[in-house]
C-alpha positions as CSV (number, residue, x, y, z in Angstrom):
1,M,34.9,60.4,49.1
2,F,32.9,60.9,45.9
3,R,34.6,59.5,42.8
4,I,33.8,57.7,39.6
5,N,34.8,54.1,39.5
6,R,37.6,52.6,37.4
7,Q,35.1,51.0,35.0
8,T,33.5,54.3,34.3
9,D,36.9,55.9,33.7
10,Y,37.8,53.1,31.2
11,A,34.4,53.5,29.4
12,I,35.1,57.2,29.0
13,R,38.6,56.4,27.6
14,V,37.2,53.9,25.1
15,L,34.7,56.5,23.8
16,L,37.4,59.2,23.8
17,A,39.7,57.0,21.7
18,L,36.9,56.5,19.2
19,A,35.9,60.2,19.2
20,K,39.5,61.1,18.2
21,Q,39.0,59.2,14.9
22,P,37.3,60.4,11.8
23,Q,33.6,59.6,11.9
24,D,32.7,56.0,11.0
25,T,36.3,54.8,11.5
26,R,36.7,51.4,13.0
27,I,39.6,50.6,15.3
28,S,40.5,47.4,17.1
29,T,39.9,47.0,20.8
30,S,43.5,46.0,21.2
31,A,44.6,49.4,19.8
32,I,42.2,51.2,22.1
33,G,43.5,49.2,25.1
34,K,47.1,50.0,24.2
35,E,46.5,53.7,23.6
36,M,44.2,54.2,26.7
37,L,46.1,51.8,29.0
38,I,43.0,49.6,29.6
39,P,43.6,46.0,30.7
40,S,42.0,43.5,28.3
41,A,39.9,41.9,31.0
42,F,38.1,45.3,31.6
43,L,38.1,46.2,28.0
44,T,36.0,43.2,26.8
45,R,33.3,43.9,29.5
46,I,33.2,47.7,28.8
47,V,33.0,47.2,25.1
48,A,30.0,44.9,25.6
49,Q,28.3,47.4,27.9
50,L,28.9,50.2,25.4
51,A,27.5,48.1,22.5
52,Q,24.5,47.0,24.5
53,A,23.7,50.7,25.3
54,K,24.1,51.4,21.6
55,L,26.9,53.9,22.1
56,I,29.3,51.9,19.9
57,H,29.0,49.3,17.1
58,T,31.1,46.2,17.2
59,F,32.4,44.3,14.1
60,P,33.8,40.8,14.5
61,G,36.6,39.3,12.5
62,R,40.0,40.2,11.2
63,D,38.9,43.5,9.7
64,G,36.5,44.2,12.5
65,G,36.8,46.5,15.4
66,V,34.5,49.1,17.1
67,Q,33.2,52.5,16.1
68,L,30.9,55.1,17.6
69,A,27.2,54.4,17.0
70,R,26.5,58.1,16.6
71,P,28.5,61.3,16.2
72,A,30.8,62.1,19.1
73,E,29.0,65.4,19.8
74,K,25.8,63.4,20.5
75,I,27.4,61.4,23.3
76,N,27.9,63.1,26.7
77,L,29.6,62.2,30.0
78,R,26.3,61.9,31.9
79,E,25.2,59.0,29.6
80,V,28.4,57.1,30.2
81,L,28.5,57.8,33.9
82,E,24.9,56.7,34.4
83,L,25.3,53.6,32.1
84,I,28.1,52.3,34.3
85,E,27.2,53.6,37.8
86,G,23.4,54.2,37.6
87,P,21.6,57.4,38.3
88,F,23.8,60.3,39.5
89,L,22.9,61.3,43.1
90,L,24.9,63.4,45.4
91,S,23.1,62.2,48.5
92,E,20.7,59.5,49.4
93,C,18.4,62.1,50.9
94,M,17.6,63.2,47.3
95,L,15.9,59.9,46.4
96,D,12.2,60.4,46.0
97,Q,11.3,57.2,47.9
98,Q,13.7,58.1,50.7
99,E,12.0,60.0,53.5
100,C,14.2,62.5,55.2
101,P,13.2,63.2,58.9
102,F,14.2,66.8,58.3
103,E,12.5,67.3,54.9
104,G,11.2,70.8,54.5
105,R,13.5,72.2,57.2
106,C,16.9,71.0,56.0
107,P,19.1,73.7,54.5
108,V,21.7,71.1,53.3
109,R,19.3,69.2,51.1
110,K,18.5,72.4,49.2
111,R,22.2,72.9,48.6
112,W,22.7,69.3,47.5
113,N,19.8,69.7,44.9
114,R,21.4,72.9,43.5
115,L,24.9,71.3,43.4
116,Q,23.5,68.2,41.7
117,R,21.8,70.3,39.0
118,V,25.0,72.1,38.3
119,I,27.0,68.8,38.0
120,V,24.4,67.1,35.9
121,E,24.2,70.1,33.5
122,E,28.0,70.1,33.1
123,L,28.1,66.3,32.5
124,E,25.3,66.7,29.8
125,K,27.1,69.7,28.2
126,T,30.4,67.8,27.9
127,N,30.4,65.7,24.8
128,F,33.0,63.5,23.3
129,L,33.7,65.7,20.2
130,E,34.7,68.5,22.6
131,L,36.9,66.1,24.7
132,A,38.6,64.8,21.5
133,Q,39.3,68.3,20.3
134,E,40.8,69.3,23.7
135,T,42.9,66.2,23.6
136,E,44.3,67.1,20.2
137,E,45.0,70.7,21.3
138,L,46.9,69.5,24.3
139,S,48.8,67.0,22.2
140,S,49.8,69.6,19.7
141,L,51.1,71.7,22.6
142,G,53.2,68.8,23.7
143,L,51.2,68.4,26.9
144,I,50.0,64.9,26.1
145,V,52.5,62.3,24.9
146,S,51.0,59.9,22.3
147,D,52.5,56.9,20.5
């Protein structure tokens, strides 16, 4: 089964929580953890990865917290997915260094390539400003319960 791992899901939640805030707003990691239901053990590691990748800035201390390192519309799902999970590949047969014994006469590989392009394009088009706006719309319709 193809699926993103829990750590990727949590990283997306962290960025979504930040994207819902006005630009340059800092919020505490504990507030993010509570809102997005992320265990603190995961949260610390994810925040460190996001900071190292320069997707967020961290500020220590009592008045510290985290904030997006750039506007939410400049961060997309592909970046986050590949930060946590590595390059997106639908099938190992698509690796350049991997030789396929059926290369050139395999109808499936051609489909995998086309499907991969579609998925990657969609991941790149989906930015966190868009996701934050959709979250607010759903919330205003009562479809998302928030604290």
